[in-house]
N, C-alpha and C positions, 0 to 999 in steps of 0.2 A: 626550539624545544617542542616535541609533539604534544598535541592536545591530550588531556588526561580525563578519563571518565571513571568514576567510582561506582561500583554496583553493591547494593545491599539487599536486593530482593523486594524493596518497597518503593523506591523513589526514582526509578528509571523513567525518563520521559521519552515521548515519541521523537523529539528532536535529538536526544542522545542516540536513539536507535539509528536514525538516519545518518547521524554523524559517523558512527562506527561503521555502518554499512558502506558508506561511500568514501571514507577517508582512511586509507591504510596506515597513515601515520598516527592515528588516534590510538592511545595506549589505554587499556582497560585493566583496572585493578579491583581487588576486593576491599570493601570498606573495613575499617577497624571494627573488631567485634564479630564480623561475619564468620570468620574461621572458627571461632569458639562456638558460635551458634550451630554451625554445621556439625562440629565434632560432638556436641551434646546430642544432637539428633542421631548421629551414628552410634553413640553409646547405647541408645535405647534398642537399636537393632542388635547390637552385640549381646546385650542382656537377654533379649528374647531368644537368640540363638543358644546361649548358654543354658537357658532354662528349658529348652526343648519345646518352645511355643510353636504352634501351628499358624504360620503367617503367610497370607497369600503372596505368591511371587517370590517369597524368600525361602520358604521350606516346602512350597508346593509348586506344581506346574501353573500354567497360565490359561486364562479364559475357561473353556470347557474342561481343561485339565486341572482346574483349581483344587479338585479333591484328590489329586495324585500326589502323595508325599514324596519328597526328595531327600535322600540320605545326606548327612552332613558332608561326607567326603566328595559329594558331587555338586555342591552348591555353586562353586566357581564355574563348573562346566555348564550348569543350568543358565547362568547369566550370559556367558559368551554364546551359547547356542541360541538364546533368545535374540541377540543382536544379529547373528548370522541368518537365522531362519526368517526374521522379520524384514530383512533388507531385500524387499521384493519390489522396489520401485522400478518404473519403466518410463520411457519417454525422454523428452528433452531435459537436460540438466538445468537447474535453476541458475540464475545469474549470480555473479560474485556478490553483489550487494544483498540479494535475498539470502544467500547462504550465510553471510556475515550477520545479518539481522537475526536469523534463526539461531545461530551459534550463541550470540549475545543473550538472547532471551532464555535459552536453555541454561546458561550459566547463572542468569539472574534468578530464575526459578529455584535452582538448587541452592543459591545463596540465602534463600529465606530460612533454610534450616528445618524444613518439614519432609525432606526426602530420604534421609538416612544414608547418605553417601559420605565417603571420606572427603576431607577438604581437598585432597590432591585431584579428585575428579573435577571439581569446579576450576581449580587452577589450570588444569590441562586444557579445558575449554577456552580459558582466557589465553593460554599459550597459542592455541590455534589462531586466534584473532591477532595477537601481538606479533606473531611470526609470519602472518600472511598465508596460513595454510587453510585452504578452503575445500572441505569435503565435496565431492561430486554427488549431488542429491537429485535424483530423477524427479521430474515434475509430477508424475502420476503414481497412484497406488494407495492414497489415503482416503478413507471415508469419514474421517473426522471424529471417530470414537472407536476404540479406546484411545483417543488422541490421534496424532499423526504418526502412527507406528512405523510405517515403511520409510518415509523420508527421514525421520529422526534416527532410525536404525542405520541408515547410510551415513549420517553424521557421526554416530557412535563408532562405526567401523573404523574410522580413521584414528580415533583415540586408542584403539587396541592394535594399531599397526596394520589394519586390513583396509579393504575398499580402495577407492581412488580419491585423489586430491589434486586441486589446481594450486600451483605456487608460481607466482610471477609469470603467468600465462602458459606455463608448462604443466601438463597432466602427468601424474606419476602415481605409484602405489602409495597408500597411506603410510606404510612402513618406511619407504624412501623419503617421504616428506618429513616425517618425524626425525629420521636419521640426519637429514641435512640441517635441521634446526637444533640438533643436539638433544632431542627429547626421547625418553624411553616410552615404549608402548605401555599402556595401563594393563594390569591384570585385574579384571573386574571382580569385586567381592560380592557377597550376598546383597541383594536388593539393587545393586548399582546399574545393572543392565536395564532393569525395569524403570529405574529413575531417569535414565537417559532417553528412553524411547516412548515414554508414556506422557502425553501432554499435547497442548495445542499450539506449540511454538511455530510450526510451519505456517498455519493459517494466520496466526497473530503477527508473525514477523513480516510476511508478505503484506498483510493488511496494514501494518504500521507505515510501511513505505508507500503503499497506495494512498493512504489518507493524506500523507504529506504532499504527494503529487496532486491529489484532488483539491487540496486547499490552495495550492498555487494556481490550479486550473480555474477555479471559480473567480479568483481575482482577475485572471487574464480574460475570462469571459466578460466581466464588467468592462474591461478596457476595450476589447473588441467591439462590444455592443455600443459603447460611447462613440467609438470611431465611426461605426456604421451610422449611428444617428446623425452625426455631422455630415457624412457623405450623402445621406438621403434628405438633408435639410429638415430633420425632425425637431421636435420640441422637447425640452427637459421639464416642461410644466408638470407632467405626470409624476415627477420625482419629488414634488414639493413635500417638505417635512410634515405639513398638516395632514396630507393623505396618509403618511406613514404612522402618524400618531393615532389616526382613526382605526388602524388595524395593526396593533403593535407587536407583530412577530419580529423577534430580534434580527434574524437574517435579512428580512425585507428592509428594515431601517438601515442596516449596514450597507447593503448594496445601493440603496437610494443615495445615501450620503457619499458613497464612493463615486457614483455616477455624476453627482453634482460637482464634486471636486474635479473630476476629469474634464468636465465641460466648462469650467469657470473661465471667464474672459474670452469666450469664443466670438470671433468676428463673423464666422459663418452663421451662427445663431442670430446675431444682430442684423444680418443682411436681409432676413426674411421675417423678422418679428412683427412688423407692422402691416405687411401686405400679403400675408399667407392666408388663403381662403380655407385651409384645412382646419377642422375643429380639433381633431385628435389623430394620433398615429395608429398604425396597426399594432396588434397585440405584441408581436415579436420585438417591437421597440418600446411601446408604452408599458408593457407588463414585465420589463426586465427586473425591477426590484422584487416583484412577487415570485417570479420563477427562479431567478438566481438566488433570491433570499431563501426560498424553500430548500434549495440545494445546500445553502449554508447551514440551515437548521438541521438538515439530515446529517451533514458532516460533523456538526457539533455533537450530535448523539453518538455517531460512530467513534469519535475521539473519546468520548466519555467511557464507552465500553472497552475500547482498546487500552486506554490508560489503566483500567482496572485489571484487564486480562494480562497485560505485560508485566504486572507485579503480583501475580497470583500463583499459588502452588497448584499444579494441575496434574500431578502424577498420582499413582495409586499402588499400594496403600500410602497414607500420609502418617508421618511420625510427629507426635506432640510430646516433647520432653517434659513440659510443665504440667501435664495432666496426670495426676496420681503420683505415688511414690516412685514408680519405675518408668513413668512415661506411658504413652498410649499409642498403639498402632491400630489405625482404623481404615478399613476398605470403604471407598466411596466412589463418587462419580465426577470429580472435578475435571477429569480429562474430556468430558463430553463437550464438543465444540459448538453447541447450539447458540450460545450468546454471540459468539464471533461470526458464525455462519449467517445469522440473520442480519447483522449490521453490514456484512460484506455484500449481501444481496441489496440492502438499502443503498449502499454506496454506488453500486452498479446502476441501479434505477435512477438515482439522482443525477449521475453524470450522463446517462443516456438522454435524459430529458434536457439537461443543459445543452448538450450537443444538438439535440433536435431543434431547439429554439435558435441556436447559432446558425444552423443550416437554413432556416427560414429567412434569416437576415441576409445570408449569402444570396438566396434566391431574389430577394428584393433588390439587392445591389446589381445583379447581373441581368435581370429581366427588364427590358426597356419599357414594358408596360407598367412597371412599379417603381422605377428608379429615379423619378423626379428630374428627368432631363439628362441623365447620364447616358453615354453611348452604349449600345447593345454589348453586353458581355465585357464592358469596361475596356474596350480596345479603341484606340484612335481611328482604326480603319475597319469598322464592322463589315463583314462580307468577305473581303480579302483575308481578314484575320478573324480567328474565333475567340481570341482573348481568354477569359476565364470561364468559357462555356462548360468545359469538361471538368474544371475544378469544382464547379457546383455539383456535377454528377458524382464526382468522387466523394464529396461531402455527403450527398444523399445515400450513396452506397454504404458508407461507414455508419451513418445514422440508422439505416435499416438493419445492418448487422447487429448494432447495439440493442435493437429491439428484441432480437432473438436471444442475445446473451443476457438480457435482463430477466428472463424467466428465472424465478428464484430456485437456487439449489437447495436451500434449507427446508423446503417443503417435501423433499424426497427423502426416502430412507430405504435401505435394503438390509435384511438380517445377515450378519456375518458371524464367524466363530462358532459354527454349529448351533446357532440360535442363542448363544449366550449374550452376544451383542446384538440385541433384537431391534434397537433403534439407534440410528447414527445420523450425524449432522450434515454430512457432505460439505463441510466448511472449506476443505481443500479445493473442491470444485468452485465454490464461491470465490475463493481468492484468485484462482487462475483466470476465471472469466471476467472478474472485476478488473484485473490487470489489463486485459484486452480492451474492455470498455474504456478504461482510462486512456490507453494509447490512441484509440479511435477518436475519442473526444478531444484530446490534445491536437490531433491533426485537423479536425473540423474547425476548432477555434483558430488554429493557425491559418486555415484557408480563409476564414472570415477576416482575419487581420490583413492578409494579403489583398483581398478584394476591397476592404474598407480603405486601406492606404491608397490603392489605385483610384478609388473614388475621390479621395482628397486631391489628387493631381488635377482633377477637372474642376475643383472649386477654387483653385489658386487664382489670384493672389490672396484671397481671404485665408486667414489662419484659423485653425480649430482651437478648441479649448487647450489650456496649458498642459493638462495631463495627456490629452489625445496627441498633442504636438510632440510631447516627449516620447510617447509610444511610437509614433510615426518615425521619429529620428532613430530610435533603437532598431526598428525593423529595417529601415533603409540602410543602416550601417552594414546589414548582412544580405539584403535582397534589393536589387535595383527595380525601379519602376518598369512597367511593361510598355515598351514602345511598339514592338511588333511581336508576332508569335515566336515563342521559344519553348523548349521542353520545360514543362513546369514542375515535374516530379522533384527535382532538386530544391526548387523554391518551397514546395510543400513540406518536404522533409526538414528544411532549415527552419521554417516557421514553426512547425510542430516541436522541434528541438528547443527553440527559444521559449515556447510556452512551458515545456517540460522543465527547463532549467530555471524557470522563474524570472526571466528577464523583464517581464511586465508586471510581476506580482507586487512590486514595491511602489507602484505608481498610485 
């Protein structure tokens, strides 16, 4: 039986989003009572139309054209023209998972009952998910206010039988995708086009998936760091609980406890406990709780913001059925992406620093001047073989690229819409570059795992801590130890994939 997720506009979790995004067998349905709430909101729009009210985007044009009245007989034309004209995305299409996350969030927002759409509009978004119909959404074209207009318009195009969609690996027109699923194209009514393309679901949907990946990454970074500590004959003394209590940042304490667990029962540690002349390790080893913990704290804040955003009404105008005898229609600015844009920048910076420290540990493992007796570049035959020499350079290249990508997008703005939209968030840019930072960081941590596992080969027959030993076994199940030089790119890709998939995240 397929997994079932119910949406009500208020209780969607980031784990739910990832589940729907990655599992085509997950079935999404509306919660009991949601359809009635949506219908009540729609009734307010109908009453406003019947009374001849002047409502932005319903009986007027959009943006700078908000003062242009639209006759009643052309209201449907207004909405479809909005979607067609705003579908101006360019560039590489989003992944299937990202598209599914965005579609889910758009349905969840409308399910809150503040958008004035008919229930069928929400149901049709769920039909896309449940039938595996994935609109082709180009990556570029949003400035993050008034929401993610261009990408969300490409999503909406498929609902009306236009645009392009991917179904089962095949790309086809939106109309053909609906036909194959036995679905009729929607005829958008007043307000519905605006409700579909006005909001932050592009940046929030991608951001939700990035955060889940980042949370797996920080766990894996602890694992890689603990394995490196063993390979370099380091000491876990700096992870003592008393030190953590003296500076009680939550993430620092979590990482320190995780490291202690990973290193428990280490024969390698006991082999040099009594006769080690070193007083303390380098920062990249000693300060793992402080640096990894700071990343954990940052991700906790990112999670807090995204959990709110993914259950928020972000289109304009908003409809409030319970305000006054006939309900209330108010134009506002919930579509502005600044809250999300800022935390996506923070996410990128936290991951860039996490990868930077990981690369410094790779350097210590491969550099014979720092590696506590390990052979140069972790090869049994230095000179004839180069071992992991260039793997460290690859890690350095990715870390350096991340530094460029960590320049915040959210401090930029450029006026659009003939000056009506005079401050924008650039949250879409923040999402795309944070995605690249995450992929780079996953590869860097994967490189560290490869190098650290190789270092452990030279510490045998001594065994590392129980958690480190489990991580070593999981890595070796997919990547063999390095005996002589071989093409390392496949190994690097495999290790990065293991990090991305969370293979080490439960240790």
